[in-house]
Each structure stands twice: as C-alpha cells, then as structure tokens.
C-alpha positions in Angstrom: -4.8 -10.1 -33.6 -8.2 -8.7 -32.5 -9.1 -7.0 -29.3 -9.9 -9.3 -26.4 -11.2 -6.5 -24.1 -12.7 -3.1 -25.0 -14.2 -0.1 -23.3 -16.0 2.4 -25.5 -17.4 5.7 -24.2 -17.4 4.4 -20.6 -18.9 7.1 -18.3 -19.7 6.8 -14.6 -21.3 9.2 -12.2 -22.1 9.0 -8.5 -24.8 11.2 -7.1 -24.5 13.4 -10.2 -20.7 13.8 -9.9 -18.9 12.6 -13.0 -16.1 10.2 -12.1 -15.4 8.7 -15.6 -16.1 10.6 -18.8 -16.0 8.7 -22.2 -13.1 6.3 -21.4 -11.9 4.3 -24.4 -9.5 1.4 -23.8 -8.5 -1.6 -26.0 -6.5 -4.6 -24.9 -5.2 -7.4 -27.2 -4.1 -10.9 -26.1 -0.5 -10.8 -24.7 -0.6 -7.0 -24.5 0.2 -4.9 -21.5 -1.5 -1.6 -21.2 -0.1 0.8 -18.5 -2.8 3.1 -17.0 -1.2 6.0 -15.2 -2.4 9.3 -13.7 -2.5 11.2 -10.4 -4.3 10.0 -7.4 -8.0 10.4 -7.8 -7.9 10.6 -11.6 -10.3 7.6 -12.0 -7.9 4.7 -12.6 -9.2 2.3 -9.9 -12.8 3.2 -10.8 -12.1 2.2 -14.4 -10.9 -1.1 -13.1 -13.9 -1.7 -10.9 -16.3 -0.7 -13.7 -14.5 -3.3 -15.9 -15.2 -6.0 -13.3 -18.8 -5.0 -12.9 -18.0 -3.8 -9.4 -19.1 -0.1 -9.7 -20.4 1.3 -6.4 -24.1 0.9 -5.6 -26.0 3.9 -7.0 -23.5 4.6 -9.7 -24.8 5.5 -13.1 -22.8 3.8 -15.8 -23.1 4.2 -19.6 -21.0 3.0 -22.5 -19.9 -0.4 -23.7 -17.6 -3.0 -22.0 -16.9 -6.2 -24.1 -14.8 -9.3 -23.2 -14.1 -11.8 -25.9 -16.9 -10.2 -27.9 -19.5 -10.5 -25.1 -21.2 -7.4 -23.7 -20.5 -7.4 -20.0 -23.0 -4.5 -19.4 -26.0 -6.8 -20.1 -24.8 -9.7 -17.8 -26.6 -10.4 -14.6 -24.7 -10.5 -11.3 -24.9 -14.3 -11.3 -23.4 -14.4 -14.8 -20.7 -11.9 -13.7 -19.8 -14.1 -10.7 -19.0 -16.9 -13.2 -16.9 -14.6 -15.4 -14.9 -12.9 -12.5 -11.9 -14.9 -11.6 -12.2 -17.2 -14.6 -12.2 -14.9 -17.6 -11.3 -11.6 -16.0 -9.5 -11.2 -12.7 -8.2 -8.3 -10.6 -5.4 -7.7 -8.1 -6.8 -5.2 -5.7 -4.9 -2.2 -4.4 -5.5 -2.9 -0.7 -5.0 -6.7 0.0 -5.9 -6.6 3.7 -9.5 -5.5 2.9 -9.8 -7.8 -0.1 -8.8 -11.0 1.8 -11.1 -12.8 4.2 -9.6 -12.6 7.7 -11.4 -15.8 8.8 -9.9 -18.1 6.1 -6.3 -19.3 5.6 -4.5 -18.0 2.5 -4.4 -21.5 1.0 -8.2 -21.8 1.4 -8.8 -18.5 -0.3 -6.6 -19.4 -3.3 -8.3 -22.8 -3.5 -11.8 -21.1 -3.4 -11.3 -19.6 -6.9 -10.3 -23.0 -8.2 -13.3 -24.8 -6.6 -15.8 -22.2 -7.9 -14.5 -22.2 -11.5 -13.5 -25.9 -12.0 -14.5 -29.5 -11.1 -11.4 -30.0 -9.0 -11.7 -31.8 -5.7 -11.0 -29.9 -2.4 -7.7 -31.8 -2.0 -6.6 -31.0 -5.6 -7.6 -27.4 -5.2 -5.5 -27.0 -2.0 -2.5 -28.7 -3.8 -2.9 -26.3 -6.7 -3.2 -23.4 -4.3 0.1 -24.4 -2.7 1.8 -24.4 -6.1 0.4 -21.0 -6.9 1.6 -19.5 -3.6 5.0 -20.9 -4.3 5.0 -19.4 -7.8 4.4 -15.9 -6.3 7.2 -16.3 -3.8 5.5 -17.8 -0.8 6.9 -21.4 -0.4 5.2 -23.7 2.0 8.5 -24.3 3.9 8.6 -20.7 5.2 5.0 -19.4 4.6 2.6 -22.4 5.1 -0.7 -22.1 3.3 -2.5 -22.5 6.6 -1.5 -19.0 7.7 -4.1 -16.2 7.9 -3.8 -12.8 6.3 -3.0 -11.0 9.6 0.0 -13.3 10.0 1.6 -11.9 6.8 3.3 -8.7 5.9 1.7 -6.3 3.5 3.9 -7.5 0.6 3.1 -11.1 1.3 -0.6 -10.4 1.4 -0.2 -8.7 -2.0 1.4 -11.8 -3.4 -1.6 -13.9 -2.1 -3.9 -11.6 -4.1 -1.7 -12.2 -7.2 -2.0 -16.0 -6.7 -5.8 -15.7 -6.4 -5.9 -13.6 -9.6 -3.8 -15.9 -11.8 -5.3 -19.2 -10.5 -7.5 -19.8 -13.5 -5.3 -18.1 -16.1 -7.9 -15.5 -17.1 -8.0 -13.8 -20.5 -7.7 -10.4 -18.9 -5.8 -9.5 -15.7 -6.3 -6.1 -14.1 -3.5 -5.2 -11.7 -4.2 -2.2 -9.5 -0.8 -1.1 -7.9 0.3 -4.8 -7.6 3.9 -4.0 -6.4 3.5 -1.0 -4.1 4.3 -3.0 -0.9 7.0 -5.1 -2.4 10.8 -4.7 -2.1 12.8 -4.4 -5.3 13.8 -8.1 -5.5 10.3 -9.4 -5.0 8.9 -6.7 -7.3 11.2 -7.9 -10.0 10.1 -11.5 -9.5 6.4 -10.6 -9.6 6.8 -8.4 -12.7 8.7 -11.2 -14.4 5.8 -13.6 -13.5 3.2 -11.1 -15.0 5.4 -10.7 -18.1 5.6 -14.4 -18.5 1.8 -14.8 -18.1 1.2 -12.2 -20.8 3.6 -13.6 -23.3 3.2 -17.4 -22.7 -0.5 -17.6 -21.8 -1.6 -14.7 -23.9 -3.2 -12.9 -21.0 -4.0 -9.2 -21.6 -2.8 -7.1 -18.7 -4.1 -3.8 -17.6 -1.4 -2.5 -15.2 -2.4 0.5 -13.0 0.6 2.0 -11.1 2.3 5.1 -10.1 5.7 3.6 -10.6 6.9 4.8 -14.0 9.9 2.6 -13.9 7.6 -0.4 -13.8 5.5 1.0 -16.7 8.7 1.7 -18.7 9.7 -2.0 -18.4 6.3 -3.6 -18.7 3.9 -1.7 -20.9 3.4 -1.9 -24.7 1.2 1.2 -24.5 0.9 3.9 -21.8 -2.5 5.6 -21.2 -2.6 8.8 -19.2 -5.7 9.6 -17.2 -6.8 12.9 -15.8 -10.1 14.0 -14.2 -11.8 10.7 -15.4 -10.7 11.2 -19.1 -8.0 9.6 -21.2 -5.8 12.5 -22.2 -2.9 10.7 -23.8 -1.9 7.3 -25.2 1.6 6.6 -26.4 4.3 3.9 -26.6 6.9 4.0 -23.7 9.5 5.5 -26.1 7.1 8.3 -27.1 5.9 8.9 -23.5 9.4 9.3 -22.0 11.4 10.8 -24.9 8.8 12.7 -26.8 6.7 15.8 -26.2 4.6 15.4 -23.1 1.3 16.7 -22.0 0.7 18.6 -18.8 -0.7 15.5 -17.2 2.4 13.5 -18.1 4.8 16.2 -16.8 3.0 16.0 -13.5 3.8 12.3 -13.3 7.4 12.9 -14.3 7.9 15.5 -11.6 11.5 16.0 -10.5 12.7 14.6 -7.1 12.4 16.9 -4.2 15.3 18.7 -2.7 16.0 18.6 1.0 14.8 21.8 2.6 16.7 21.6 5.8 20.2 20.8 6.9 19.9 18.3 9.8 23.1 17.4 11.7 22.7 13.8 12.7 23.2 13.2 16.4 24.5 9.7 17.1 23.9 10.0 20.9 20.9 8.3 22.3 20.6 10.4 25.5 17.3 12.3 25.5 15.9 10.2 22.7 12.2 10.7 22.2 11.8 7.0 21.3 14.0 4.2 22.4 13.8 0.4 21.8 16.2 -1.9 23.5 16.6 -5.5 22.3 12.9 -5.9 21.3 11.8 -9.4 20.5 8.4 -10.3 19.0 7.6 -14.0 18.4 4.7 -16.1 17.5 3.9 -19.7 18.4 4.0 -22.2 15.6 1.8 -25.3 15.5 3.3 -28.2 17.4 4.5 -31.2 15.4 2.9 -33.5 17.9 1.1 -33.4 21.2 4.3 -33.8 23.2 6.6 -31.7 21.0 8.2 -28.7 22.7 6.7 -25.3 21.7 8.3 -23.7 18.7 8.3 -20.0 17.8 8.7 -17.8 14.8 10.8 -14.7 15.6 9.3 -11.8 13.6 11.5 -9.3 15.4 14.7 -10.7 17.0 16.6 -8.3 19.3 16.1 -5.0 17.5 17.4 -1.8 19.2 16.6 1.7 18.0 16.9 5.3 19.2 15.3 8.3 17.6 16.3 11.8 18.8 14.0 14.8 18.6 13.9 16.2 15.1 15.9 13.3 13.6 14.3 11.1 10.8 15.1 7.4 10.6 14.5 5.1 7.7 13.9 1.4 8.1 14.2 -0.7 5.0 14.3 -4.4 4.2 12.7 -7.1 2.2 9.0 -7.9 2.4 8.3 -10.1 5.5 11.5 -9.1 7.3 9.6 -7.8 10.4 9.4 -4.0 9.8 5.7 -3.6 10.2 5.6 -5.9 13.3 8.3 -3.8 14.9 6.3 -0.7 14.1 3.3 -2.1 15.8 5.4 -3.1 18.8 6.6 0.5 19.1 3.0 1.6 19.4 2.0 -1.1 21.9 -0.2 -2.8 19.3 1.9 -6.0 19.1 3.1 -7.8 22.3 6.8 -8.0 22.9 8.3 -11.1 24.4 11.6 -9.5 25.5 13.2 -6.1 25.6 11.9 -2.6 26.5 10.4 0.4 24.7 10.5 3.9 26.1 8.9 7.2 24.9 10.4 10.3 26.5 12.3 8.2 28.9 9.1 6.4 30.2 8.3 2.7 29.7 5.7 2.1 27.0 3.2 0.6 27.2 2.6 1.6 30.8 0.2 0.2 33.4 -0.8 3.7 34.4 -3.8 4.7 32.2 -3.1 8.5 32.6 0.6 8.0 31.6 -0.5 5.8 28.6 -2.8 8.6 27.4 0.0 11.2 27.5 2.5 8.9 25.8 0.1 7.8 23.1 -0.5 11.5 22.2 3.3 11.7 21.5 3.3 9.0 18.8 1.1 8.3 15.8 1.3 6.0 12.8 0.2 5.9 9.2 -0.7 2.3 8.4 0.3 0.4 5.3 -3.3 -0.4 4.4 -5.2 2.9 5.1 -8.7 1.6 4.2 -8.4 -1.3 6.8 -7.6 1.3 9.5 -10.7 3.4 8.8 -14.2 2.8 10.1 -16.2 2.5 6.9 -19.4 3.8 8.7 -17.8 7.1 9.9 -17.3 10.2 7.9 -13.8 11.5 7.3 -14.3 14.4 9.7 -14.7 11.9 12.6 -11.9 9.6 11.4 -9.4 12.5 11.3 -10.6 14.1 14.5 -10.4 10.8 16.5 -6.8 11.3 17.8 -7.9 14.6 19.3 -9.4 12.7 22.3 -5.7 12.4 23.5 -5.5 16.2 23.9 -5.3 17.3 27.5 -7.1 20.5 26.7 -10.8 20.0 25.7 -11.6 21.3 22.2 -14.9 22.7 20.9 -16.6 21.4 17.8 -15.5 24.6 16.0 -11.9 23.9 16.9 -12.1 20.4 15.7 -13.7 21.5 12.4 -11.0 24.0 11.8 -8.2 21.5 12.6 -9.7 18.8 10.3 -10.0 21.3 7.5 -6.4 22.4 7.9 -5.2 18.8 8.0 -7.0 18.0 4.8 -5.6 21.0 3.0 -2.1 20.1 4.2 -2.3 16.8 2.3 -3.7 18.4 -0.8 -7.4 17.6 -0.2 -10.4 19.9 0.2 -12.1 20.8 3.6 -15.4 19.7 2.1 -14.0 16.1 1.8 -14.6 15.9 5.6 -18.3 15.1 4.9 -17.5 12.0 2.7 -17.0 8.4 3.6 -13.8 6.4 3.0 -15.2 4.4 0.1 -15.7 7.6 -1.8 -11.9 8.1 -2.2 -9.2 6.5 -4.3 -6.4 4.5 -2.6 -4.0 7.4 -2.9 -6.5 9.8 -1.4 -7.2 7.5 1.5 -3.4 7.3 2.2 -3.4 11.1 2.4 -6.3 11.1 4.8 -4.4 8.7 7.0 -1.4 11.1 7.0 -3.8 14.0 7.9 -5.1 11.9 10.8 -1.6 11.3 12.1 -0.6 15.0 11.8 -3.7 16.5 13.5 -2.4 16.2 17.0 1.1 17.4 16.1 2.8 14.4 17.8 6.5 14.3 18.6 7.1 11.2 16.5 5.2 9.6 13.5 5.7 6.2 12.1 5.1 5.9 8.4 4.6 2.3 7.2 4.7 2.6 3.4 2.8 5.9 3.7 3.6 7.1 0.2 3.4 3.9 -1.7 0.1 4.7 -3.3 0.8 8.3 -4.2 1.9 9.6 -7.5 5.2 11.5 -7.7 3.7 15.0 -7.5 1.5 14.1 -4.5 4.4 12.2 -2.8 6.7 15.2 -3.2 4.0 17.6 -1.8 3.5 15.4 1.3 7.2 14.9 1.9 7.9 18.6 1.6 5.2 19.2 4.2 6.7 16.5 6.5 10.2 17.9 6.2 8.9 21.4 6.9 7.1 20.2 10.1 10.2 18.2 11.2 12.3 21.3 10.8 9.9 23.8 12.4 8.5 21.7 15.2 11.4 19.2 15.8 9.0 16.4 14.9 10.7 13.0 14.4 9.8 10.3 11.8 10.4 6.6 11.4 9.9 5.8 7.7 9.3 2.2 6.8 9.4 1.9 3.0 10.7 0.1 0.0 11.1 3.4 -1.8 14.7 4.2 -1.5 14.1 7.7 -3.1 12.0 8.6 0.0 14.7 7.2 2.3 17.4 9.3 0.5 15.3 12.5 0.4 14.0 12.7 3.9 15.9 10.6 6.4 19.0 11.3 8.4 19.9 7.7 9.3 18.9 4.4 7.8 18.6 0.9 9.3 18.5 -2.3 7.1 16.5 -5.2 8.5 16.7 -8.8 7.5 14.9 -11.8 9.0 13.9 -9.8 12.1 17.3 -8.3 12.8 19.2 -5.0 12.0 22.1 -6.0 9.8 23.3 -2.5 8.8 22.8 1.0 10.0 24.4 4.4 9.6 24.1 8.0 8.2 21.8 7.9 5.1 24.3 9.6 2.8 27.1 7.3 3.9 25.0 4.1 3.4 23.9 5.1 -0.1 27.4 6.2 -1.1 28.9 2.9 0.2 26.5 0.8 -1.8 26.8 3.0 -4.9 30.6 2.6 -4.8 30.4 -1.2 -4.3 28.4 -1.8 -7.5 
C-alpha cells in the first residue's frame, strides 16, 4: 500500500529562527503515526504546515503531498476545498478554534454544507448524528448549544465531530484527548481507531500521553528542536534502547517533597464554599411552560485550609470548571455562599474585592483564550500585579516577570513575544507564571498540566509543591490526570452530575479503589 501523505525535507523559519528542520513523515491509509516530543519541539507547527496554515511571514521549504498532489503549489482557494474534505485537523485548543457566535450543530453542519450538495436540513441532521457519535447525544447536549455552554472536554468532542464529518483521507489530531476523562478518552480513541481501520483514514496523532501512543500508534516518531530524531514501533520505543529525547518523555513520576498532615477541620479555611448552586435556564417548551433549569453545580460544599492541596476529579461535563469559575466570582451562583479568608466573595465593596481577588488566582483550561493576542507576554504576566497594594516600578515588574518565566522553564527574553509565537504547552506554562506572579494564597488549576510533557509537568509540579510547602500556598487541582492528583494533593473530591459523590484523604481514596478492583 502506497503512501497517502508525505512530508519530505520540510523546513520552516519565522523571522530567521528555524522552527522545523528537514522533517520527513510518511503516512499510509489506515496507519496511525504517533508524533511525540517535549513542549515546543515543533509538533503543532508540523501539523499546521501540513494544513497550509503556517503563520504569516513564515518561510517554508520542502515537499508536502496528499494523494500524490503537491499541496505546496495549491492556492489558498484550492486549499479551502481540500481542508475538511481530504485532510482535517482536531486543534489543540477548541475554545479558540470554535466560533462563539454559532451553535455547535451549525458549526458541524458548516463543514458538510461547504464540501457537499446536502441541504441545510440534511446537514443539521447529519451534524446531530456526528455529535452523538462523539458522545454528545441531543437528549443531554442539544446541538443548539453554544461553545461557552460546554465543558472543555465537550468542546474537544465537537472539534472531533467537525474533523470527521467528511471522512477525510488524513486526520491530524493535536492533543485530542487532553481534556477528556478516562472513560470518554477510551470512547474517542476507539472511534479514531475505528475510522483508521474501517474507513482507511491515515491518522497523525500528536500527544504527550504515552499510554495513548502505546495503544494507538503503528509507528512512533520523536521530535526535538524541530527535527525528527527517532522513529520506531511501539515495542521498540518502550522496550528497546532509547535516545535522550525519548528518555525525557519517559521521565519517572515525581516524588512528594513534603509531608503534609491533612487537617480535616474547616475553621480558618482560606477558601470556603457552602452549598453552592449554579444553574442555567433552558429553552421553554412553550410560551406558557414554567421555567426549566440545568443545574451545572448542585449544592457543592468545599473547604481548603492554608497549605492544603485539594483535587477535584470527575467526568467531562460534570461541573468542575463551572464550580471553579463560581469560586472566582466569574460565574453567578443561584444559591449558597463563598468565603475567602472568612469574608463573603464576591463582595459589594470594591476595595474588599480588590484585596480578596489578590488572594486567589486561576490557570484556565484553554490558556490561549485567556490571553490578549495583541499584548506581549510581559504585559500578560504582569497584569495581576495591579492587585498589589504597594505600587511597583517598571524595573520591579520586569524582574518579577523574568523570574516567573524562569520558574516555569521559559526564558526571560520570551517576555517580548506574543502568545501566538508559543506552542500549546508553552502557553500553559505562561498561564501558570501569570498565576504565580502575585504569590496568592490559593491557586485554582483547571487542567493546568494537560498540554505538558512528563518532564515539563514534573518540573512545574515540583515548583508548585515547593511553593506550597514554603509559603503555605493552597491549590485546587481540577484534572483528569490521576497521577497529578496522587502526587500533589492531600484530599480529593469526586464530582458527578454537579454533585460531590465521594471525598477523603487522597491516599485512602486511591487505596480503596485499588483494593476494590
């Protein structure tokens, strides 16, 4: 069977800086090629170049062929016909890839309307079927919903539905399962596997999750500094002799660097939530029907003591991110109360609000959507410093920004760049730097390490644990990565359908579930 997609000697430079250097990739029909490497190694740029979406001003050389056609000589109009029909991509950050003004059903149907002769009604029906296929049935998630009404994992599934709508020859999946819980991840991977085997789709799978690569890939390609440094079968990669780049990806789990005695008392808690309810109005069935509501968060209580780290886990769409936004005063609460340092939050007093907001920060699930694309990184990271009660000079801010970037394994010189100049994993580290810069008393991490490779994740977690131990800083970790929960949290809460269904000391919860298997 011949190659359906090829890259030969692909090189890409931006403003004279080499990003890709002689990349060679070959994909056959029905084959899954796993592309791995540390954050910033050039994986996503390879995918964008393949789609003809290299940044404006980039210098590209080399060959890219799809079904024997040279994509490098195609006009933008011709590429618009090819994208979505013959080659499709699942982007890493769905919130920025989806149109906030259109319903999810309309966005899936758009691909069908552009690349087929289907009527609008037929396209919407097909879109509903595709959404159901990726785990978004119309009974629970109507196709009339908008992206902001979905969780991060649900938005990622919408992206997958758009990508597979026309059964393309080549599917590029850039971190397609980072925001998904284990059950949904297994369902999506099973769907991707089915597409490759039954429909003959060639899949380029970009991910940091080596467990996913081990189960999905026919070949594993390792990338470092814009170059392909290794290509092996999964058996050779995991069991054979490994390169330095591969060993970095297979870094051992971190060891806890502090012994934290968990305090079950809630007195003196830095953050306290009491029976919090967040609900959203649903469309009325008729003009005279009583109002109906969807309870995203249904009576959740939580207390976090100073220096204690809490983990919040649950399936995609269970209400975790909505609860996090409520804790920050970014989502309205219908019932209940939230307190920071014993004071009601949000507060009507502007001065009190300023002091309370300085005590709590968040790292959002979609870092790119939380950045101003027109601002340089130095301004983005320094933005929370306006909450400081003591005025800072420009020199002070410059020093703090540089230190924050170095803390998350980036360079002080990166402060002069814009968000689009970084990889997804690097943007996530920038978001963490922004949260750390004011040294708050509590930080909420909403899937903050999902786009990081193991080595970068370990570095960031070790930094967070050190700060927690030294400064008695508290964290609320919202994540599907149970390794993170086990490594860094003292207590864990399990959420389902907007409610806390289980909670306890992390070690006890893990031991109980291990013994029950």
